[in-house]
C-alpha angles and dihedrals in degrees: 000000000000120000113247122235120250114249117270117257128217127198151054124311120190109212127190096223115215122222120266097042133097122229087249089054089056091049091050091053094047089050090054097047093040092047096226138103101219103086132126146156139239117216119018122240120198118236092257091054127085135186139064118017121171110219121192127208132197114334092357090074086080088065093067098100089058095050099046091061092064122113115255135213119208138181114211149172126210132190118223118217101037132092124190134182092247095042090240135078092260090073136077113285111243099176142359125199122192094212151218090217127217117253119257094256089058093050090051092050090050091055093047092049091059096053121107132033123332151124119290128187112220119234119270088243101058139110093256113133120229114183090341096309128107115247093228092056093053091045092052086051090054093251121138113220122191107238116203115227117251130214109249135157132229105202094184134003118185131178109217104181139359125204105154126273090016123072124186118204146163125224132196106193143165123254113282092035117134116214090195089057089050090054094046090050093046089052089054092046092053096042108238100073126239143221132198112261103178136357133186126181108224101176142012114189107305095347121093132192094251087067093056126094126220110260093231090061094068091074089067100043121126122208086264090057090053091050092048098047107030107087111218118244091258090062097044095087106040089160092064121087116241132227122189120221129181144169118008094350093059091047089052092048090052089051087060096257125143107241140188113252134188099236142113098247123220128184119278137026123334132201111245110212134181121232088269091058097251118144110247100169149311124270141176129217118237135175107252143124132243091215137276094095093266116104112231129170156030093258125205118207116201116244097171128005122201106165117183092344086074088074126079102218097169114155118271114283122265119220 
């Protein structure tokens, strides 16, 4: 008698990633314990880093583009006087300096000077694509790619403790911001160079580390644990406004049609819910007309359509 497959799960799982694993390693483990292939993540963490990693299952994997754009908060530690090819201590050491070390006031000024919006060059070992090739692949092959600076924002940079050559700090930054690049640039500003020694993601958008579960715990989870800790797709994007559609209007939206909706539109994506509160898609309001020459509205244009797959209709939990 063949063993039945467990029901597919849809939603957001917040994992406290351990050190030494890539984000893809975490996804692979979740695939295995959840018993399904459709699993992804939002917001890569390097192997050295630990902390909050948003893992998406089932239809929720299509929400990833809307999660990676969230601001992040990190705790970190850097070491002055060392430079590596990866800008962290996992890399090959290129240079070591014994000091002298800058005073504490100079370190605080360096952090303050890096706050705000500015251009940042990604690390050589990163997932940035240049001419269709990942930068880290070229770097491992000994090729030097020219990475274009990107506009990013450091909303707050705070030095927490200083025991030369180690510096503890906290950084609240926009999406696309590389903490390894920050540390590399701070090392250059201060003179002796620096590399990232430790990093822990404490927050991503509305989600905080105290909501995350250790990766190792998943192996012992019962169906009840999954139901208790897996956030349904409708709750995965609490920062987005919601609009409720039903009946024929919902059907037409799920067919990819722009529909009239009774809502007060605001700029940006909206969650589209059915009357039971399940996520059926994402849409965006736009000024348009459904015909007849007279503009009516507001009108909701589909961005993503999930349909019934946006629901997690797993069987009731067993004790």
